[in-house]
N, C-alpha and C positions, 0 to 999 in steps of 0.2 A: 666122102661126101654122099655116098649112097644112103648112109644112115639118115643124114639130114634131109635128103630128098624124100625118102619114104615116110619120114616122121611128121611132115607138115600137116597131115590130116589128123594127127593124134590129139592135139590140143582141142580143136573143135569137137572131136568125138567124145573126149573126156568131159566136155561140158554138155553136149547134146544127149548123151546116153542117160544120165540121171534126170534130165528134163523130160525126155520121152517116157521113161519108166514112171516118173511122177504123174504124168498125164494118164498113163494106163491105169495106175493104181487109183487115181482120183475117180476115173470113170467106172472101174470095176470093183472098187474096194468093198462095196456093199454086198457083193455076191460071192467074192472069193473067200475061201476059208482063211483063217488067221495064219495057219502054217504056210500056206502058199504065199501070202503077203510077206511074211518074214523071209521066206526063201528068195523071192524075187528081189526084195530090197537089198538083202545081204549080198546076193549074187551080183547085183548091179554095182554095189560099192567095191566088191572084190574085182570086178572087171575094170573099174576105173583105177584101182591100185595097179593092176597089170599094165594098163595103158600108160600110166604115169611112170612106171619103172622103165618101159621102153623109151619114153620121151626123155627121161633123165639120162639113160645110156646114150641116146642120140646126141645130147648136148656135149658129150666128150669130144665130138668132132666139129663143134661150132654151134653157134646159136641157131635154133630152129625157128624160122620166120614164116608165118602163114599170113598171106594177104587175102582177106575174105572177099569172095565174089570175083577173084582173079584180078583185082585192081592193083597190079604190081607196079613198082616204080619205073618211070621212064626218065633216063638221064638224071637219076637221083631225086626226082620229083614225083609225088603221088598225092592223090586225095583219098586213097584207100585207108581201110582200117586193118590193123595188124594184130596178130598174136605173136609175141616174141618170148621164146623159152630159152633162158640161160640156165646153168646148173642150179643157181639159187632159187629162181622162180619155179623151175621144174621140181626141185627138192621140196619146196613149200607145198606145191600141188600134191606131191606124193604124201607128205605129212597130213594134209587135209584128208585125203582119201583113206589113209590108214586109220586115223582117228574116227572117221565116220564108220568104217568097217567095225572097229572095236565097239563103237556105240551101238550098232545094230546087233552085234553078237550079245552084248550085255543086255540089250532090250528084248531078247528072244523070250516070248511069252511073258513080257514084263507088265505091259499095260492091259487093263481090262476094258472092254467095250469102247475101244477107240477106232475100230475099223482100220482104215489105212491112212487116217489123217496124220498121225505121227510120222509114218514112213514117207508120205508125200512131202511134208515140210522139211524133213532132214535131207531128202534127195535134192530139193530145191536149194537148200543151204549148201550142199556139196557143189552144185553147179555154180552158185554165186561166188563161193570162195575160190574155186578153181579158175573161173573166168577172171576174177580180180588179179590173181597171181600172174596170169599169162597175158593180160591185156597190154597192148602197146599204145593205147589211146587214153588220154586223161579223162575224156567224157565217158568212155566205156568203163574205165575203172570206177567212176562214179555210179554208173548204172548197175554194175555187178555188186558194188558195195551196198547199194540201196536194195538190190534183190536179197542179199544175205541179211540185210538189216530188217526188211519187212518180214522175212521168214523168222528171224530171231525174235521179233516182238511176239509173233504168234506162238513160238515155242516157249517163250517165257511165261506167257499167260495161258499155257496149255490147260491148266486146271481151272476152267472158266467158272466153276462153282465156288472157287475160293476167292474172297475179296482181296486178300493180300497178293495173290497171283495176278489178278487184274491190275492192281496198283503197280506192282513191279513191272509188268509189261507196258503199262501206260507211261510210267516214268522213263523206261528204256526208250520207248518209241518217241516221246516228245523231245527228250534231250538229243538223241541221235538224229532226229529229223531237223532240229535247229542246226546241228552241226553240218548236216547235208546241205541245207539252204545256204549256209555261209560258204561252204566249198563251191557250190554252184555259182555263187557270185564271183569267186576268184577265177573259175573256169571261164566265165563270161568275159572277164577283163582280158584274159589271155587271147581268147578268140577274137574279141573286138580289135585288139591291137595287131595280132599276127595272122589272123585268118586261118589258124590251124589248131587242131586238137590232138593229133597224133604225137606221141612222145618224141620220136625221131624227127618229125617235121618241125615241132616246136624247138627242139635243140638246134636244128639247122637255121631256123628263122631268127633265133636269139643268139646266134654265134658271136656277134659283135655288139650285143646290147649292153647298155650301162645300167647299173642298179638304181634306177630312179624310183620315185614313190609308187607308181603303178605296179612295177615289177615286184617290189617288196610286198605290197598289199596283196597282190595276186598269189604269191607264194604262201604267205601267212594264212590267207583265207582258205585256200585249198587244203593246206595242212591241218586246219582246225577240224574238219570232218574226220580225218584220219586219227588225229589226237584224241578226239572224243571216243572213237571206237577202241583206241588203245588204252583208254581209261587213265590218261595222264592227268595229274593234278593241274588245275582245278576242274577238269572235265570228267572226273572219275566217279561221281556220286551215284550214277545209275548202276554201276557194276555189282556192288554187293547186294543191292536190292533185287537185281535180276537173278543173281546166283542163288539167293536165299529161297526163291520160289520156283525157279525153273526145274524141270525134271532132271534127275541126276545125270543120265546119259547126255543131256544137252549141256550141262555144266562142263563136262569133259571137252566138248567142242568150243565152248566160249573161252575157257581159260587155257585150253591146250593150244589153240591156234587162232581163234577169231581176233582176240585183242592184239596178238602179235602181228597180224596182218596190218593193223593200223600203223605200227612202226615201219613195216615193209613199205607201205604206201608213201610215208614221208620220205624215206630214204630213196625209194625208186624215183620219186619226183625230183628230189635234189640232185642225185647223181646223174640222171639222164637229161634233165632240162636245165637246172639252175647251177650246176657245178661250173665254175668259171665265170658266172654272171654275178651271183651274190658273193660278197667277201666270205671266205671260209671261216675266218675268226668270228664273224657275227653269227653265222649259223651254228657253229660249234658252241659258242657261249649260250645261245638260246636253248639248244638241246641238252647241254650239260645241266643248266639250271632246272629245266623241267624234269630231267631224269633224276637228279639228286633229290629234289623236293618230293617227287613221287615215291622214290625208294624209302625215304625216311618216314613220310606220313603213312605209307602203306604198312611198314613194319610196326610202327607204333599202334596203329589201329588193329593190326592182326593180333597183337598180344592182348588187346583189350576185349576181344570177342570171346563169347562162350557158345554162340551158335556156330556149329562146326562148319557149315557151308559158307557162312559169312567170313569165318576165320580163314578158310582156304581162299576165298575171293580176295580178301585184303592182302593175303600173301601174294596173290597174282599181281595186284597193283604194285607191291614192293618190288617184285622181280621184273615187271615191265620197266620200272624205273632203272633198274640195273642194266637191262638190255639196252635201253636208250643211252645210258652213260657210256657203255662200251662202244656202241655204234657212233656216238658223238665225237669220237676222236677223228672221224672222217678219214680213215685210212684202212688199208687191208687188214692189219692185225686186229684192230678194234671191231671191224665188221665180222671177221672170223670168230672172235670171241663171242660176239653177240649171237651169231648164227648157231654156234655150238651150244650156247646157254639156252637158246630158244628150243632147240631140239631135245636137249636133256630134260629141260623143264616140262616140255609137253608130255613126255612119258611119265615122269614122277608125279606131276600135278594131276594128270589125267587119272592115274592109278589111285591117288588119294581121294579124288572126288568120287570115283566108283566105290571105294571103300566106305566113304561117308554115306553113300546110298545103301550099302548093306547094313550099316548101323541104323539108318532110319527105318528100313524095312524089317529088321529083326526086332528092334526095341521100341519103335514108334516115336522116336525123338532124335533130335540132333543137338540137344543141350548137354554139353559135357558135364555140367554139374549134377543135373538130375539123373544122368546116366552113370554116375560114379559106381564103378564096380559091376555094372550090369553085364559087361562083356567077358567076365571071367570064364564063362563056359565055352568060349570060342577057342579053337585050337590053332588055326592057321592065320586068321586075320590079324591077331595082335602083333605077330612078328612081321607080317608084311607091312602093317601100319607103321611100326617102329622103323623098319627099313626105309619106307618112303619118307618119313620125317627126317631121318639122318641124311638120306640122299638129297632132300630139299635143302638142307643146310650146307651141302657141298662135299659130302663124304667121297673121298677117292675110292675106287676109280670110276664113279658114276659120271655120266656126261654132264650133269649139273656142275660137278666139281671141276671138270676140265674146262667147261665154258667159263666158269667163275675165275679159274686160274689164268686163262688166256686174256680175259677181259681186264683183270687186275694188272697184268703185265703190260697190256696195251696202254692203259691209263697212266701207269708209272712211266713208261717210255715216252709218252707224250707230254710229260712234265706235271701230271696231276698226282701228287704224292698221296692225296687223300683218297684216291680211288680204292686201293686195297683196304683201307680202314673202313670206308663206306660199305664195301662188299662183305667184309667179315662181319661187321655189326648187323647189317640188315639180314644177312643169311642166318646169323645166330639167333636173332629175335624171331624170325619167321619159323625156322626149324624148331626152335625151342617151344614156340606156341603150339605147333602141331604135335610135338613130342609130349607136351603137357597134357593135351587132350587125349592122346592115346593112352598115356599112363593112368589117367583118371578112369577112362571108360573101360579099358580092358584089364587093368591090373589093380584098380581101386586104390592107387597110391595117394597119400596125403589125406588130410581131413577134408570133410565136405565144407567148403567155405560158405560163410554167411555174407551174402552180397545184396546190394540194393539194385534191383533190376529195372528201376523206373526209367533209366536213360539208355537201356540196351535191349536188344532183341534176344530172347532166351533160346528160341528154337524148340521149346517144349510143346508148342502148339502145332508143329508140323505133322501132317498125316502121311502114313506109309503110301508108297506109290504103286505097290503091287500087292498081290494076295499074300496071305500068311507065309512067312519065310522061316521055317524051323531050322534051316541050314542054308548055306550059300550054294546056289546052283552052280554046276560046272561051267555053264555059259556065262555066269557072272564072274567066276574066279579066273577063267582063262584070259580075258582082256587085261585084268589087273596084273597078272604074272607077265604077260607079253609086254605090256607097257614098261614095267620096271626092268625087265630083261633088255628091252630096247635101249633104255637110257644107260644101262650098264655097258652094253655092247658099244655104244658111242664112245665111251671112255677108254675102251681097251682094244679096239680094232683100228690100227694105224691107217689102213687104207681109207676108211670112212673119214677120218680126220683130215687126211690129205685132200680128199674130195671136197670137203667143206672149205678148206683153205683156197683151193682153186676156184670154187664157186664165189667166194668173197672177192677175190681179185678180179674176176670177170664182172662182178656186180658193180664195182666202182669204176669200171672202164667205160667212160662215156663215149669216147671215140669208137671203141669196138662195137658198142650197141648200135650207134647211129650208122656206122659203115655196114654192119651186117643187115640192118633193116632196109637201108636205102640203096646200097650198092651190092649187097650180097657177098661181101668180102669177110674173111675170117682173120681177126687180129691175132697176132702171136702173143702168148702170155710171157711174162718175165720168167727167166730160168729159175730164179729163187722165189719160192712162195713164202708167205708169212709162216713163221714157226708156230705150230699149234701142237704142242706135246707137253707131257707132264714134266715139270721141273721140280727140283728139290724144294725151292721156295713155294711153288704152288701146292705141293703135297703137304708141306708143313702148315701153310695157311689154311688149307682145307681141314686138316686134323684139328688145328686150333679152333676153327669155327665150329666143328662138331662138339668139341669139349665145352665151348661157350654155350652152345645150344642146350647141351645137357644141364649146364649150370643154370640157364634161364628157366628151363623146365623145373628144376629142383627148387629154385627160389619161389616160383609161382605155386608149386604144389604145397610147400611147407611155409607159405607166407605168414601164417599166424605165429610161427615160432621165431620170426625175425626180431632181433632185439629192438626195444623201444627207441633207442637212439637212432637206429637206421630208419625206423618208421617216421620219426620226427623229421629226418632229413628229406624224406620223400613227400612229406605233407604238402609242400608248395606245388607239387605236380597235380594234386587233386583238382583244382580249378581248371587246369589245362585239359585234363582227361574229360571232365564234365563238359567243357566247351567243345571238344572234338566230337563227343557223342551228339551234342545238340546241333552242331553244324551239319552232321549227317542226319538231317531231320526226316527225310522221306518226303518232304514237300517239294513238288516239282517246280513251283515258282522260285524257291531258293536256288534250286539247281540250275535253272535257266539264267538267273542273275549271275551265278558263279561262272557259267559258260561265257557270258559276254565279258566278265572280268578277265577270264583267261584269254579271250581273243585280243583284248587290249594289251595284256601283259606280254603275250607272245610276239605281237607285232612290234611292241616297244623293244623287246629284247633283240629282235632281228634288225629293226629299222633305225633305232635311235643312234647306234654307233655310226651309221652312214650319213646322218644329217650334218 
């Protein structure tokens, strides 16, 4: 218990340190040399990584609960605000810090004439994401989510002289702000009824509640803000626009962890407050529908892109759908699979976005068609890009493959036979699309296609983000290698996998969370943890997915040679493809309309079966 006692100040420190350094850099950024700014920002991120490691180690002995201002519970009752670190939330906080550190290393001497503005925004982003993962209060979750949101809007529109950058940031800000307003309404409903905002306090107050209309509406409204940030269909429209214009190191943070925090928020709210209040079948059905539709739409849109950053962003949407499907089983194995998949995906997708940045800065474009064969002079990046594409499709023994395998098994065990089919198909399409782009850019494979770009963004108009880059700097290569190696290690180090299984079991333990927060007790874990290991079936499905991804890439590369009969069979899909491009119009009014359609649809999915 000494670990737990000494670790109670770590959570607030991990949030306060980047906030303090952001203030220092904002005040002194105009007079400090750029090298000093880079060193201070990177050192702060490294310090937060160290703090989060200690916090994660402390959670092995029980949840670490910190009551701000010393407002500790008396006889199980309190009005205080808490930070609660369990292995999953502490692990997510560590992932946030590691990705921010990689972003700073990649950004070393990256931007010209930005002073300390970029570093200040990213440090605030780090504080917001860390606070969100550790917060034990639903209103504070909202506050930290809005802090990271406001900073994310600024980072998206960082290139203020570029109209497309401003439009992407504006769309991002408007859609996510509407989602936040909806969430705040749900929080207000809970507070009006129960007079509490803390997650453990709400759980205790709702212990014997029945799922009436107000409870259903409150849950759905609060979840909407999280689902918008998670880019679940039909709340997803902002994501590709934001990724297309945001600086490359920022895309690493958006796709690597920010959107995944949206899923974390939904699951944290359900497991801590609404588990046992809302019928499990209704919530499971709603999350499975959202996850499945998101995975399919994201995969299809991914294949249709030629703008490399938008392609990777659509792939993120597809994978977020699969994360949600695995977690929607609402049990330990599904949560384990989702957590493993998130961790493996963070490394692989982060590396791929950083490689897209090297493409933009070396060749002045992210249009895979106009870049055809331009990367033949590269020596290392082609093979890293191919490795990343294969890992994204689920190549064993990468963590993406293990998370995919465990998620597939969890869905099958829960009775959803279509789960493995969905995972294989979506992973093959997204991995194949990335592999196709790499084959065109670096190896010049396939003929240069003649395409009508009237309904799609080409990426040929993108401007390099840094000075002339005749070769990839070591500071840019190092984070790419580290992220890929981290995803690989996740799939081959059994101790890490067992830790994720334990974290998942604690995460779904509502009683343990409430008891630790209000009574200071430590719940015992079950002796048998969910199995999270490679199986023969999982390896074979992973290899099958990789082969299918190669096939998808080959068909796309040599499409002009497809027989006329096959082309005729695919002709009915052309109106659908055109329609999908037009739905993703870039008009914020359309996106707001879809948001409210999503609010109604999600509420109906959860609430109608209860009526």
